[in-house]
C-alpha positions in Angstrom: 0.0 0.0 0.0 1.6 3.3 -1.1 0.9 6.8 0.1 -2.7 8.0 -0.2 -3.7 10.2 -3.1 -6.5 12.6 -2.1 -9.6 12.2 -4.0 -11.0 15.7 -4.6 -14.3 14.4 -5.9 -17.7 15.1 -4.3 -17.0 12.5 -1.7 -14.7 14.9 0.1 -17.1 17.2 1.8 -14.4 19.4 3.3 -16.4 22.6 3.4 -17.7 22.2 7.0 -14.2 21.6 8.3 -13.8 25.3 8.4 -16.3 25.5 11.2 -14.1 23.6 13.5 -12.4 25.2 16.5 -8.8 26.3 16.0 -6.1 23.8 16.8 -4.3 26.0 19.2 -5.3 26.0 22.8 -7.6 23.0 22.9 -9.5 24.7 25.8 -13.1 25.0 26.7 -14.5 27.6 29.0 -17.7 25.6 29.6 -15.7 22.7 31.0 -13.7 24.6 33.6 -15.9 23.5 36.5 -15.8 19.8 35.5 -13.3 17.6 37.2 -10.4 16.7 34.9 -8.2 13.7 34.7 -4.7 14.8 35.7 -1.5 13.7 34.0 1.9 14.6 35.5 4.6 15.2 32.9 8.1 14.9 34.3 11.7 14.7 33.1 15.1 16.4 33.2 15.9 19.7 31.5 15.6 19.6 27.6 14.2 16.0 27.8 11.3 17.1 25.5 8.4 17.4 27.9 7.1 20.7 26.6 7.7 19.6 23.0 5.5 16.6 23.5 2.6 18.7 24.8 3.0 21.4 22.1 3.2 19.0 19.2 0.3 16.9 20.3 -2.2 19.5 21.5 -1.1 22.9 20.0 -0.2 21.7 16.5 3.3 22.9 16.8 5.5 21.8 13.8 8.2 19.4 15.1 11.0 21.5 13.6 9.9 24.5 15.7 10.3 22.6 19.0 14.0 23.6 19.1 13.0 27.2 19.9 10.8 26.4 22.9 12.0 28.0 26.1 12.9 25.9 29.1 10.0 25.3 31.5 10.7 27.3 34.7 7.5 26.6 36.6 4.6 24.2 36.6 2.3 24.9 33.7 -1.2 23.3 33.7 -2.8 22.7 30.3 -6.5 22.0 30.1 -7.4 19.8 27.1 -10.8 18.7 26.0 -11.1 15.4 24.1 -13.3 12.4 24.8 -12.4 13.0 28.4 -11.3 16.4 29.9 -7.6 16.3 30.7 -5.2 18.5 32.7 -1.6 18.0 31.9 1.0 19.4 34.4 4.2 20.3 32.6 6.8 20.4 35.3 10.3 21.9 35.3 13.4 19.7 35.8 13.9 20.6 39.5 10.4 19.4 40.5 10.4 17.1 43.5 7.7 15.2 45.3 7.7 17.9 48.0 7.7 20.9 45.7 4.9 19.6 43.6 2.4 21.1 46.1 -0.3 18.4 45.8 -0.3 14.7 46.7 0.6 12.3 43.9 -2.7 10.5 44.5 -4.5 13.2 42.6 -2.9 12.2 39.4 -4.1 9.3 37.3 -1.0 8.9 35.2 2.7 9.9 35.5 4.6 10.3 32.3 8.4 10.5 32.7 10.4 11.6 29.7 14.0 10.4 29.2 16.3 11.7 26.4 17.6 8.5 24.7 21.1 10.1 24.4 21.3 11.3 28.0 23.4 9.8 30.8 21.1 7.5 32.5 22.0 7.7 36.2 20.4 11.1 36.9 17.1 10.6 35.1 16.7 7.0 36.4 17.3 8.2 40.0 14.6 10.9 39.6 12.2 8.4 38.0 12.7 5.8 40.7 12.1 8.6 43.3 8.7 9.4 41.9 7.8 5.7 41.3 8.4 4.9 45.0 6.5 7.9 46.2 3.5 7.4 43.9 3.3 3.7 44.7 3.1 4.5 48.4 0.2 6.9 47.9 -1.6 5.1 45.1 -0.6 1.6 44.0 -2.9 1.7 41.0 -1.4 4.8 39.4 -0.4 4.4 35.8 3.4 4.8 35.2 4.6 5.5 31.7 8.2 6.1 30.5 8.8 7.9 27.1 12.3 7.2 25.9 12.3 10.3 23.7 14.2 11.8 20.8 14.6 8.4 19.2 15.3 10.1 15.8 18.8 11.1 17.0 20.2 7.5 16.8 20.5 4.8 14.2 18.1 1.9 14.4 20.5 -0.5 16.2 21.7 2.1 18.7 18.2 3.1 19.3 17.1 -0.4 20.3 20.1 -1.0 22.4 19.7 2.3 24.4 16.0 1.6 24.9 16.8 -1.9 26.2 19.4 -0.6 28.6 17.1 2.1 30.1 14.4 -0.5 30.6 16.8 -2.9 32.3 18.4 -0.3 34.6 15.1 1.0 35.9 13.8 -2.5 36.6 17.1 -3.5 38.3 17.0 -0.4 40.5 13.5 -1.0 41.6 14.2 -4.7 42.4 17.2 -3.7 44.4 15.0 -1.5 46.6 12.2 -3.9 47.2 10.9 -7.2 45.6 7.3 -5.9 45.7 8.1 -3.4 42.9 8.4 -6.4 40.6 4.6 -6.5 40.4 4.4 -2.9 39.4 3.3 -2.3 35.8 5.8 0.1 34.2 5.3 0.8 30.5 8.1 2.0 28.2 7.6 3.7 24.8 10.1 4.7 22.2 8.9 8.1 20.9 9.9 11.0 18.6 8.1 14.2 17.6 9.3 13.7 14.0 7.1 10.6 13.3 3.8 9.2 14.6 5.4 7.1 17.4 4.5 9.9 19.8 0.9 9.9 18.8 0.7 6.1 19.1 2.3 6.1 22.5 0.2 8.8 24.0 -2.9 7.1 22.5 -2.1 4.0 24.5 -1.7 6.1 27.6 -5.1 7.7 27.0 -6.8 4.3 26.5 -6.1 3.4 30.2 -8.0 6.6 31.3 -11.2 6.1 29.2 -13.7 4.2 31.2 -16.0 3.8 28.2 -13.2 2.3 26.1 -14.8 -1.3 26.0 -18.1 0.1 24.7 -16.3 2.2 22.0 -14.3 -0.8 20.9 -17.4 -2.9 20.6 -19.1 -0.3 18.5 -16.0 -0.3 16.2 -16.1 -4.1 16.0 -19.7 -4.1 15.0 -19.1 -1.4 12.4 -16.1 -3.3 10.9 -18.1 -6.5 10.7 -21.1 -4.9 9.0 -19.1 -2.7 6.7 -16.4 -5.3 5.7 -13.7 -2.9 7.1 -10.4 -4.6 8.0 -9.4 -1.7 10.3 -11.1 1.4 11.9 -10.0 4.1 14.3 -11.9 6.6 16.4 -9.6 9.7 16.3 -9.5 12.9 18.2 -9.5 15.3 15.3 -7.2 18.0 16.7 -4.5 16.0 18.5 -4.7 13.1 16.1 -4.7 10.6 19.0 -6.8 7.5 18.4 -9.3 7.1 21.1 -10.3 3.6 20.3 -9.8 0.9 17.6 -11.3 -2.4 16.7 -10.1 -5.8 17.9 -7.6 -6.3 15.1 -3.9 -5.5 15.8 -2.8 -2.0 15.2 -0.3 -1.8 12.2 2.0 1.2 12.5 1.9 1.8 8.7 -2.0 1.9 8.8 -2.0 4.2 11.9 0.6 6.5 10.2 -1.5 6.7 7.1 -4.6 7.7 9.0 -2.7 10.3 10.9 -1.4 11.8 7.7 -4.8 11.9 6.1 -6.3 13.5 9.1 -3.5 16.1 9.1 -4.2 16.9 5.5 -7.9 17.4 6.2 -7.1 19.7 9.1 -4.7 21.7 7.0 -6.9 22.3 4.0 -10.3 22.3 5.6 -10.2 25.9 6.8 -9.5 27.0 3.2 -13.1 26.1 2.2 -16.2 28.0 3.2 -19.9 27.7 2.6 -23.1 29.5 3.2 -23.4 27.6 6.5 -20.2 29.2 7.8 -21.4 32.8 7.3 -20.9 35.1 10.4 -24.7 35.5 10.8 -25.3 31.8 11.0 -22.3 31.4 13.4 -23.8 34.0 15.7 -27.1 32.3 15.5 -25.6 28.9 16.4 -23.8 30.3 19.4 -26.7 32.5 20.5 -29.4 29.9 20.6 -31.9 28.3 18.3 -32.5 29.0 14.6 -36.0 29.3 13.3 -36.4 27.3 10.2 -39.2 27.6 7.7 -41.0 24.3 7.1 -40.7 22.8 3.6 -43.8 23.0 1.4 -46.0 20.0 1.1 -45.1 17.9 -1.9 -47.5 16.7 -4.5 -47.3 13.3 -6.1 -44.8 14.5 -8.7 -42.8 17.2 -6.9 -39.8 17.3 -4.6 -38.1 19.8 -2.4 -35.9 22.5 -3.8 -32.2 22.0 -3.8 -31.9 24.0 -0.6 -33.7 21.1 1.2 -31.8 18.3 -0.4 -29.3 16.2 1.4 -26.1 15.0 -0.3 -24.9 12.7 2.5 -26.3 10.7 5.3 -23.8 12.6 7.4 -26.2 15.6 7.3 -27.8 16.9 10.5 -30.0 14.3 12.1 -29.6 14.8 15.9 -31.7 14.0 17.7 -34.2 13.2 14.9 -33.5 11.9 11.4 -34.9 13.2 8.1 -37.7 11.4 6.3 -37.0 8.5 3.9 -35.3 9.7 0.6 -36.5 8.6 -2.8 -34.0 8.2 -5.6 -34.5 10.5 -8.6 -33.9 9.5 -12.2 -30.5 11.0 -12.3 -29.3 8.8 -9.4 -29.1 11.4 -6.8 -31.0 11.1 -3.5 -33.5 13.9 -2.6 -35.6 14.1 0.5 -39.3 14.2 -0.5 -41.9 15.7 1.7 -44.5 13.0 2.6 -47.9 13.5 1.0 -50.1 14.7 3.7 -53.7 16.0 4.0 -52.6 18.6 6.5 -50.3 21.0 4.6 -49.9 23.3 7.6 -48.1 20.6 9.6 -44.4 20.2 8.6 -43.0 16.7 8.3 -41.5 15.6 11.6 -38.5 13.3 11.3 -38.7 10.0 13.2 -36.5 9.4 16.2 -34.2 6.4 16.2 -35.5 5.1 19.6 -37.4 2.3 17.9 -34.3 1.1 16.0 -35.7 2.1 12.6 -33.4 4.5 10.7 -34.3 6.5 7.6 -30.9 7.6 6.7 -30.2 7.6 3.0 -27.2 6.4 1.1 -25.1 9.4 0.0 -25.0 10.4 -3.6 -22.3 12.1 -5.7 -22.8 15.7 -6.2 -20.6 18.4 -7.7 -18.5 20.6 -5.4 -20.3 23.7 -6.7 -23.6 22.4 -5.2 -22.2 22.2 -1.7 -23.4 25.7 -0.9 -27.0 24.6 -1.8 -26.9 21.8 0.8 -27.7 24.1 3.6 -30.7 23.7 5.8 -34.0 25.4 4.8 -34.3 29.1 4.9 -32.4 30.6 7.9 -33.0 34.0 9.4 -29.9 36.2 9.6 -31.1 38.3 12.5 -30.3 36.9 16.0 -33.4 38.4 17.3 -35.7 37.1 14.6 -38.9 35.4 15.8 -39.8 32.0 14.4 -42.6 32.0 12.0 -45.8 30.3 13.0 -45.7 26.6 12.2 -41.9 26.5 11.8 -39.7 24.1 13.5 -36.7 25.2 15.5 -33.2 24.1 14.4 -31.0 23.6 17.5 -27.4 24.4 17.5 -26.6 20.7 18.1 -28.0 19.9 14.6 -24.7 20.1 12.8 -23.6 19.0 9.4 -21.2 16.0 9.7 -18.6 16.1 6.9 -17.2 13.0 5.2 -14.3 12.4 2.9 -12.6 9.5 1.2 -9.5 8.8 -0.7 -8.4 5.8 -2.7 -5.0 4.2 -1.8 -2.9 3.0 -4.6 -2.0 -0.7 -4.3 1.4 -2.0 -5.1 2.0 -3.9 -8.3 2.6 -7.2 -6.4 -0.7 -6.9 -4.5 -3.6 -8.9 -5.8 -6.1 -7.8 -3.3 -7.2 -4.6 -5.2 -7.3 -1.1 -4.0 -8.4 0.2 -0.6 -10.4 3.3 0.3 -9.7 5.4 3.4 -12.9 7.0 4.6 -13.4 9.9 7.1 -16.6 10.7 8.9 -17.1 13.3 11.7 -18.8 11.7 14.7 -18.8 14.4 17.3 -17.2 17.9 17.6 -13.9 16.3 18.7 -14.1 12.7 17.3 -13.9 11.3 13.8 -14.1 7.8 12.4 -11.4 6.7 9.9 -11.9 3.3 8.3 -10.2 1.3 5.7 -12.7 -0.3 3.3 -12.0 -2.3 0.1 -12.7 0.0 -2.8 -15.1 -2.4 -4.6 -17.1 -2.7 -1.4 -17.2 1.1 -0.8 -18.3 1.8 -4.4 -20.9 -0.9 -4.6 -22.3 -0.6 -1.0 -21.5 2.9 -0.1 -25.1 3.5 1.1 -24.7 0.6 3.5 -21.5 2.0 4.9 -23.0 5.4 5.4 -26.0 3.8 7.0 -23.7 2.0 9.5 -21.9 5.2 10.2 -25.2 6.7 11.3 -25.7 4.0 13.9 -22.1 4.2 15.0 -22.4 8.0 15.4 -25.5 7.8 17.5 -23.9 5.2 19.8 -20.7 7.3 20.3 -22.8 10.4 21.0 -24.9 8.6 23.6 -21.8 7.4 25.4 -20.3 10.9 25.4 -23.5 12.4 26.6 -23.8 9.9 29.5 -20.2 10.5 30.5 -20.6 14.3 30.4 -23.7 14.1 32.5 -21.9 11.9 35.0 -19.0 14.4 35.2 -21.4 17.3 35.7 -23.3 15.5 38.4 -20.1 14.4 40.1 
């Protein structure tokens, strides 16, 4: 499988990506009062602690990490992903006593060691924190990032990694045999490749209580969509939150990271009518009055402004009525024939397990601007018209994209399509699907995405309510 070639056809609905929050900051003022999962980031001077945080969560280019200033005090970074995090970036002289809070408040300790450094000093500091944290909380998660792996050749890299692992283990066993049962995880990382994203993803998995449910949803999706591999990614940090039961191949993971990076980079260049300032103010200010569509006769359909080009369109919490294919192969939503024209069609909710999502159809890029919701008022103080339904700010458009991966000449399995579907504001589904399956059964794939999206959103809603209540 070679590098992905972006498919700039109508399947790549990149326009709504411009509506995403900026990559820098990763903060949310509405989440400040919610308890956050704390991660302690430790290491010696110039080990790469701040670089790790900046590259992962502030979208800092790796070649700019050289110019970062040395951390002189503890800096707390609030990060909102599938769970709210608080990362404490500590200076090199931080001790257990100077930390100011008990180690039991932290769920994870990440200690960063420069792979080229002399090992005695960082290992002594690491062992000090391991012993102190084990005394306060034996269940604390301990991770060691052997960082800056790009500085050495492959053989030297593996040898140094092995030596660090052995020396830490031997030092702990010399202190007490009970530390042999302690689970200490080592990762070889670098900001110049995706090893850092993969390592931090594995750290994050141990903090997500709903991980088994997300994995089961991915397993069901892969089985029903004939997908050999699928990931649930955090769109901004490019950490994968969950994956299916099949083993994670580094090449596949790197490919998904690169594709997500490309979408994040080019998405803000595209705009649509739905991203106008008036609509953005309306979305943040409250509900949007929407004029109900006219009642259709037996041979009429809705105007293009009321059509849907993808099953990824807004459907939360209710789903649009069943589409009917037109003669040109595109899917349009038709208003049901009703004897009461004053009553707008009400989409059915998915509580009974019956979904009316339509398979997506190919449309030209120039028609994306016409895929907006029905007539929207531009005035924030506008009053909804009588008989109109109210479009909530939660009813977002969920973009999707796909690209065909070129198969090598020796491969006989055919080509593969890499698909992208936005699931929540922070999460996206990336899946590998055989190209012939995607082309012939794309409607079925999109239909399964709708079920998957609803399941993930319900899990996130339940967890958010539990955090607020707690």
